[in-house]
Every structure is written in structure tokens, then in C-alpha cells.
Legacy VTK file of the C-alpha trace (Angstrom):
# vtk DataFile Version 3.0
C-alpha trace
ASCII
DATASET POLYDATA
POINTS 305 float
14.370 1.741 -15.547
12.093 4.693 -14.760
13.770 7.195 -12.439
11.683 7.852 -9.337
11.166 11.307 -7.858
13.233 10.385 -4.788
16.608 8.676 -4.815
15.772 5.262 -3.407
18.941 3.335 -4.152
18.553 -0.437 -4.422
15.578 -2.162 -2.830
16.802 -4.763 -0.358
15.496 -8.321 -0.519
15.342 -10.141 2.815
15.352 -13.938 2.635
13.279 -15.648 5.332
14.813 -18.899 6.571
12.422 -21.387 8.152
12.280 -25.151 8.631
8.607 -24.965 7.688
9.444 -23.449 4.307
12.258 -25.959 3.716
9.976 -28.885 4.521
7.474 -27.651 1.927
10.197 -27.061 -0.653
9.510 -23.332 -1.068
11.638 -20.219 -0.713
10.240 -17.002 0.777
11.721 -13.512 0.567
10.473 -9.992 1.310
11.055 -6.984 -0.926
11.831 -4.281 1.620
10.350 -1.314 -0.215
9.433 -0.064 3.251
13.128 0.918 3.535
13.432 2.984 0.355
12.540 6.217 2.127
11.971 7.178 5.745
8.510 8.653 5.096
7.387 8.019 1.506
7.945 4.322 1.999
6.690 1.117 0.516
4.234 1.246 -2.356
3.279 4.885 -1.679
6.193 6.416 -3.574
5.412 4.302 -6.618
1.655 4.911 -6.640
2.197 8.660 -6.264
4.870 8.887 -8.952
2.842 9.901 -12.005
0.391 12.038 -10.023
3.243 14.075 -8.557
4.887 14.413 -11.952
1.612 15.838 -13.282
1.317 18.299 -10.394
4.911 19.470 -10.810
4.256 20.203 -14.485
1.071 22.162 -13.693
0.627 25.880 -13.127
-1.226 25.415 -9.820
1.399 23.191 -8.133
-1.250 21.852 -5.755
-2.320 18.314 -4.856
-5.632 17.372 -3.224
-6.154 13.869 -1.906
-8.196 11.787 0.527
-7.672 9.530 3.547
-8.534 8.598 7.103
-7.027 9.709 10.388
-4.282 7.051 10.214
-3.757 7.147 6.451
-0.269 6.210 5.282
-1.281 7.709 1.948
-1.987 11.131 3.453
1.301 11.132 5.357
3.319 10.116 2.301
1.587 12.679 0.089
2.124 15.498 2.597
5.829 14.791 2.931
6.392 14.256 -0.803
4.629 17.493 -1.685
6.699 19.489 0.781
9.915 17.931 -0.564
8.926 18.721 -4.169
7.700 22.262 -3.500
4.019 21.450 -3.976
1.022 22.549 -1.916
-1.058 19.724 -0.428
-4.638 19.447 0.786
-6.015 16.422 2.620
-9.723 15.608 2.768
-10.060 13.571 5.959
-12.839 11.057 6.606
-14.829 11.850 9.757
-15.095 14.748 12.158
-11.959 16.221 13.697
-11.131 14.564 17.029
-10.243 16.608 20.079
-6.728 15.195 19.771
-5.562 14.582 16.231
-3.906 11.271 15.394
-0.087 11.199 15.185
-0.464 10.754 11.421
-2.536 13.916 10.970
-0.252 15.886 13.262
2.640 14.946 10.997
0.645 15.927 7.911
0.124 19.393 9.382
3.823 19.707 10.234
4.621 18.890 6.613
2.349 21.678 5.417
-0.798 19.797 4.454
-4.055 21.732 4.804
-6.708 19.448 6.277
-10.458 19.514 5.725
-12.631 17.123 7.723
-15.832 15.856 6.138
-18.546 13.527 7.380
-18.306 9.869 6.480
-21.376 10.288 4.294
-19.744 13.121 2.363
-16.522 11.164 2.134
-18.232 8.182 0.531
-19.429 10.568 -2.193
-15.889 11.523 -3.178
-16.118 10.144 -6.747
-19.292 12.172 -7.370
-18.877 15.087 -9.761
-20.812 17.453 -7.480
-18.521 16.750 -4.524
-15.352 17.205 -6.593
-16.757 20.412 -8.090
-17.470 21.718 -4.591
-13.898 20.976 -3.493
-12.397 22.677 -6.534
-14.623 25.693 -5.927
-13.300 25.861 -2.352
-9.623 25.168 -3.008
-9.122 26.211 -6.623
-7.439 24.312 -9.425
-5.466 21.284 -8.243
-4.333 17.780 -9.149
-6.663 15.183 -7.607
-5.272 11.932 -6.238
-7.949 9.390 -5.235
-7.535 7.669 -1.875
-4.655 5.198 -2.066
-3.871 6.317 -5.622
-6.853 4.309 -6.868
-6.564 5.228 -10.540
-4.836 3.912 -13.658
-1.956 6.353 -13.014
-1.547 4.826 -9.561
-1.517 1.308 -11.002
1.067 2.180 -13.642
3.129 3.780 -10.905
2.877 0.600 -8.828
4.079 -1.370 -11.867
7.440 0.361 -11.377
7.945 -1.822 -8.284
8.605 -4.733 -10.626
11.677 -2.887 -11.937
13.273 -3.024 -8.499
14.343 -6.684 -8.592
15.158 -9.565 -10.922
11.715 -10.856 -11.851
13.068 -14.074 -13.298
13.982 -15.377 -9.830
10.404 -15.551 -8.502
7.409 -17.683 -9.391
4.976 -15.798 -7.126
4.709 -12.152 -6.092
2.450 -11.477 -3.091
0.902 -8.280 -1.786
-1.721 -7.036 0.636
-4.827 -5.627 -1.070
-6.596 -2.429 -0.040
-7.737 -0.444 -3.066
-6.187 -3.118 -5.371
-4.033 -0.447 -7.055
-0.738 -2.104 -6.118
-2.136 -5.515 -7.058
-3.022 -4.250 -10.537
0.373 -2.611 -10.916
2.285 -5.758 -9.996
0.262 -7.701 -12.565
1.042 -5.084 -15.215
4.750 -5.408 -14.489
5.077 -9.167 -14.030
6.445 -11.577 -16.612
4.257 -14.074 -18.419
5.059 -16.990 -16.099
4.565 -15.286 -12.742
1.553 -15.480 -10.486
0.529 -12.407 -8.491
-1.250 -13.323 -5.251
-3.375 -10.751 -3.442
-4.368 -10.867 0.240
-7.300 -8.474 0.920
-7.205 -6.662 4.261
-10.910 -5.743 4.117
-13.694 -8.131 5.006
-16.228 -8.903 2.262
-14.192 -7.364 -0.528
-16.266 -8.727 -3.410
-15.532 -6.079 -6.040
-11.865 -6.833 -6.740
-12.552 -7.903 -10.342
-14.370 -4.635 -11.017
-11.568 -2.665 -9.392
-8.935 -4.393 -11.497
-10.899 -3.778 -14.690
-11.113 -0.084 -13.772
-7.382 0.121 -13.064
-6.161 -1.595 -16.231
-7.529 -2.911 -19.496
-4.794 -5.528 -19.820
-7.067 -8.502 -19.235
-4.387 -11.075 -20.078
-2.237 -9.830 -17.207
-5.231 -9.901 -14.872
-5.543 -13.648 -15.508
-2.266 -14.072 -13.602
-3.835 -12.782 -10.370
-5.116 -15.046 -7.588
-6.997 -13.693 -4.554
-6.796 -15.277 -1.092
-9.630 -13.839 1.010
-9.359 -15.601 4.367
-6.775 -13.470 6.161
-8.424 -10.093 6.763
-8.820 -10.684 10.538
-12.439 -9.447 10.447
-11.830 -6.190 8.621
-9.705 -3.170 7.835
-7.272 -2.317 10.649
-8.811 -5.080 12.782
-6.401 -7.259 14.731
-6.246 -9.871 17.482
-3.633 -11.606 19.586
-2.950 -14.158 16.853
-1.867 -11.441 14.431
0.080 -9.444 17.021
1.883 -12.592 18.233
2.752 -13.419 14.625
4.221 -9.930 14.196
6.374 -10.322 17.291
7.485 -13.803 16.167
8.555 -12.391 12.785
10.627 -9.803 14.583
12.236 -12.362 16.899
13.000 -14.850 14.125
13.770 -12.581 11.177
14.140 -9.027 12.578
11.330 -8.151 10.182
9.013 -5.332 11.344
5.449 -5.543 10.044
2.434 -3.238 10.196
-0.819 -4.718 11.467
-3.031 -3.156 8.780
-1.438 -4.555 5.625
1.830 -6.469 5.508
1.332 -8.594 8.620
-1.971 -9.945 7.292
-0.435 -10.703 3.901
2.591 -12.511 5.327
0.444 -14.416 7.818
-1.660 -15.571 4.872
1.402 -16.614 2.879
2.745 -18.693 5.766
-0.642 -20.344 6.325
-1.041 -21.032 2.600
2.390 -22.636 2.471
1.250 -25.006 5.228
-1.923 -25.764 3.249
0.053 -26.622 0.116
-1.272 -23.690 -1.913
2.268 -22.920 -3.104
3.692 -25.999 -4.854
7.178 -27.348 -4.088
9.786 -25.373 -5.983
7.936 -22.081 -5.577
10.034 -18.976 -5.044
7.805 -16.421 -3.315
8.510 -12.692 -3.072
6.330 -10.752 -0.623
5.892 -6.992 -0.876
6.578 -5.049 2.318
4.356 -2.103 1.422
5.460 0.077 4.353
2.975 1.782 6.649
4.894 1.053 9.836
3.844 4.431 11.217
0.363 2.934 11.647
1.733 0.865 14.535
1.917 4.096 16.540
-1.785 3.627 17.272
-1.068 0.446 19.269
-0.642 0.626 23.061
3.012 0.958 24.120
4.651 -2.429 24.615
2.308 -4.295 22.239
5.154 -4.945 19.813
8.766 -5.835 20.496
10.050 -3.240 18.022
LINES 1 306
305 0 1 2 3 4 5 6 7 8 9 10 11 12 13 14 15 16 17 18 19 20 21 22 23 24 25 26 27 28 29 30 31 32 33 34 35 36 37 38 39 40 41 42 43 44 45 46 47 48 49 50 51 52 53 54 55 56 57 58 59 60 61 62 63 64 65 66 67 68 69 70 71 72 73 74 75 76 77 78 79 80 81 82 83 84 85 86 87 88 89 90 91 92 93 94 95 96 97 98 99 100 101 102 103 104 105 106 107 108 109 110 111 112 113 114 115 116 117 118 119 120 121 122 123 124 125 126 127 128 129 130 131 132 133 134 135 136 137 138 139 140 141 142 143 144 145 146 147 148 149 150 151 152 153 154 155 156 157 158 159 160 161 162 163 164 165 166 167 168 169 170 171 172 173 174 175 176 177 178 179 180 181 182 183 184 185 186 187 188 189 190 191 192 193 194 195 196 197 198 199 200 201 202 203 204 205 206 207 208 209 210 211 212 213 214 215 216 217 218 219 220 221 222 223 224 225 226 227 228 229 230 231 232 233 234 235 236 237 238 239 240 241 242 243 244 245 246 247 248 249 250 251 252 253 254 255 256 257 258 259 260 261 262 263 264 265 266 267 268 269 270 271 272 273 274 275 276 277 278 279 280 281 282 283 284 285 286 287 288 289 290 291 292 293 294 295 296 297 298 299 300 301 302 303 304
């Protein structure tokens, strides 16, 4: 097993008991990788693993990465870099608000230097000219694409599959943002498993292209299924149905969810069980990819936890 940069101990698996699941003849559990670290939680630690190793071995000892005002990725990178003695720079999408988000305030406390760019500039981040401009401004550094969207991020995410006994599960489910974690889970799964992705963005039609960019293992990619109907109208969008589901999960299972990623995925899994998508006998493991700090943007009292 690959040793991670932080001591995570054993990832807990939380079994979800429900009459609905029993009636359909399926078992559902959640891999609580949100609990492996207080800040660098969920899939973030895994996706960052090889990038941070590269930065630690470099002469510049500096990481530059990208994200929005509520980016779990920025927060995790800032904290991890401070803990590992690295410098961090965050390129933030959009103009600086009069009051910075709680996420960005934490990034600053953890030593991350922030640079705000227009949304138009931000969309150009893969362009050579934009990257050259940033390196001219900040000097030599290790670049981490937003969400770790790179083959190194995918191979880091594959390490998640070392955290549990793969033979016990027929299906592994995850929310899909950049598709980096989805690709990693496919790389790490066994030959009989299905990896099911639940996109959290509306109209995400380029998943196949993303997966091809992240890995050339096309046989593993054949084990992926995408379920597109549970994005709740777009990234970070929500409604009372989703928020009520989150509160019900807390009341029934003491399972905290974030509204951007994991809640949408688990809502989709439960709905798909009711639709018969998962055949009787299925043993389903859902990834809790962390990001609970994003709930801080909700009005007080919205959630029961």
C-alpha cells in the first residue's frame, strides 16, 4: 500500500441500514474518507499526493493552483502546503469580494498567496500564454490544475481503492466534478467492479474526453457508468428536496453530507436503487469525498448538523 503524505489511519466504512435497500436486495455503505483528516479530507489528499511529492522534491518548493471562492481544493492545498513546508499560491476565479468567503479566509491564514483573475482569464488557464504569464509573475513552481485534473491526480485518486477490501463491493460510486476521482477509481478497481459516476454539473457532455485525457487504460474505462440526472440544475445548485434529503440522512444515519458533491451522489444512488438500476445482490460503496466546509455558505439553521 502506498504511504500517504499524512497519517490517515484506517478509512472507516459506514453501513447504511434501510428497509428500502433491504426490499431491493442491495447493501449500501459509505467510505468515510471525509474523516481521514480534519482539513485535507476526502479525495483531496489522494488527488494531491503525487503533485505534493513532486513539489517537495523540487528546488522551488512552491505550488500554484486554481479554484473558486468556495474551493475545497484550494483549502486543502493551502493547508497541506503549510504542513509540508511548501509555499502556496492560489489563482482565484472572479474579482475579490468586499468580504472574502470563509474558505479564502482560511487559505490566507494557512499562508496561501491569492491572486484574483477575471472569469475570462480563468477559463484560459490551460493556455500556454496564461501559464507563462503566471510563471513570470511568481517564478518557478509546481502547477496543479483545478481539482487535480491531470493524470497525476487520477493516479493519486486510484490510491483510494487501497483503503478497503475491494472484493466486498460490486459497485463503487462517486460524485463527478472534473472526473479525476472517477478515473482514479476505475484505474484502481478490480475486473468485476462497476464504477458509477454522478455528475454535479449540468450538461456535462465531455466526460469521455476527460477520462481519455486522464488515463489511457481504455479497458478500465469500460467499467464506468455515468448517471446524469442528479445535478440539481448545476454546480453548487440546490433546492429543498436536496437539503431535506441531507437532513434525513443525518437523522437516520448520522451521516453529514455536503450539498455540492456527496449529497447529490447519494441522492442519485438512493433514487437509482428505487428504479432498479442496481440489481438484487449488489453491494454498493459510496465515496464520501469530503468538502463539508462548503456547507458554511448555507444560512444558519439550514442543516441539522
